C-alpha positions as CSV (number, residue, x, y, z in Angstrom):
1,X,0.0,0.3,-0.1
2,X,2.8,2.6,0.5
3,X,3.5,2.3,-2.9
4,X,0.1,3.3,-4.0
5,X,0.6,6.3,-1.8
6,X,3.3,7.5,-3.3
7,X,2.2,6.9,-6.9
8,X,-0.9,9.0,-5.9
9,X,1.5,11.8,-4.7
10,X,3.6,12.0,-7.5
11,X,0.2,11.8,-9.8
12,X,-0.8,14.8,-7.7
13,X,2.2,16.8,-8.3
14,X,2.5,15.7,-12.0
15,X,-1.0,17.5,-12.3
16,X,0.0,20.4,-10.4
17,X,3.1,21.2,-12.7
18,X,0.8,20.9,-15.6
19,X,-1.7,23.6,-14.5
20,X,1.1,25.8,-13.9
21,X,2.6,25.1,-17.3
22,X,-0.6,26.0,-19.0
23,X,0.3,29.8,-18.6
24,X,3.8,29.4,-20.0
25,X,1.8,27.8,-23.1
26,X,-0.7,30.6,-23.1
27,X,1.6,33.5,-23.4
28,X,3.3,31.4,-26.2
29,X,0.4,30.6,-28.6
30,X,-0.2,33.2,-31.1
31,X,-3.4,31.9,-32.9
32,X,-6.9,32.9,-32.3
33,X,-9.3,31.3,-29.9
34,X,-11.6,29.6,-32.7
35,X,-8.7,27.8,-34.6
36,X,-7.3,26.7,-31.5
37,X,-10.4,25.1,-30.3
38,X,-10.9,23.4,-33.2
39,X,-6.9,22.1,-33.3
40,X,-7.7,20.9,-29.6
41,X,-11.1,19.3,-30.6
42,X,-9.6,17.5,-33.7
43,X,-6.7,16.3,-31.5
44,X,-8.6,14.9,-28.8
45,X,-10.8,13.2,-31.2
46,X,-7.9,11.5,-32.9
47,X,-6.5,10.4,-29.6
48,X,-10.2,9.2,-28.5
49,X,-10.2,7.2,-31.7
50,X,-7.0,5.5,-30.7
51,X,-7.8,4.9,-27.4
52,X,-11.3,3.5,-28.7
53,X,-9.4,1.1,-31.1
54,X,-6.7,-0.1,-28.6
55,X,-9.5,-1.3,-26.3
56,X,-11.2,-3.1,-29.1
57,X,-8.3,-5.0,-30.2
58,X,-7.5,-5.7,-26.5
59,X,-10.8,-6.9,-25.8
60,X,-10.9,-9.2,-29.0
61,X,-7.8,-10.6,-27.9
62,X,-8.8,-11.2,-24.3
63,X,-12.2,-13.3,-25.5
64,X,-10.2,-15.4,-28.1
65,X,-7.4,-16.0,-25.3
66,X,-10.4,-17.0,-22.8
67,X,-11.8,-19.3,-25.4
68,X,-9.0,-21.2,-26.2
69,X,-8.3,-24.8,-24.2
70,X,-6.0,-24.5,-21.3
71,X,-3.3,-26.5,-22.7
72,X,-2.8,-23.9,-25.8
73,X,-2.8,-20.8,-23.1
74,X,0.4,-21.9,-22.2
75,X,-0.7,-21.9,-18.4
76,X,-2.6,-24.2,-16.1
77,X,-5.3,-21.1,-14.4
78,X,-7.5,-19.8,-16.4
79,X,-8.1,-15.9,-16.3
């Protein structure tokens, strides 16, 4: 459990660092607000699409793995 606490502590510090860094990025960005919103939305859509594709492939692999006989899985205990 101490490892989980350390991980949460580091996660919190990373988030605080990112929030503080957004002010620096805001000063460096020279694009208007509307195109910036569209670029951010397009980038987020691409990442969500990649995430969904990854989850779909992972789910299919788990389904195939769970329907295989035990002796083909390479271990004695099923998932």
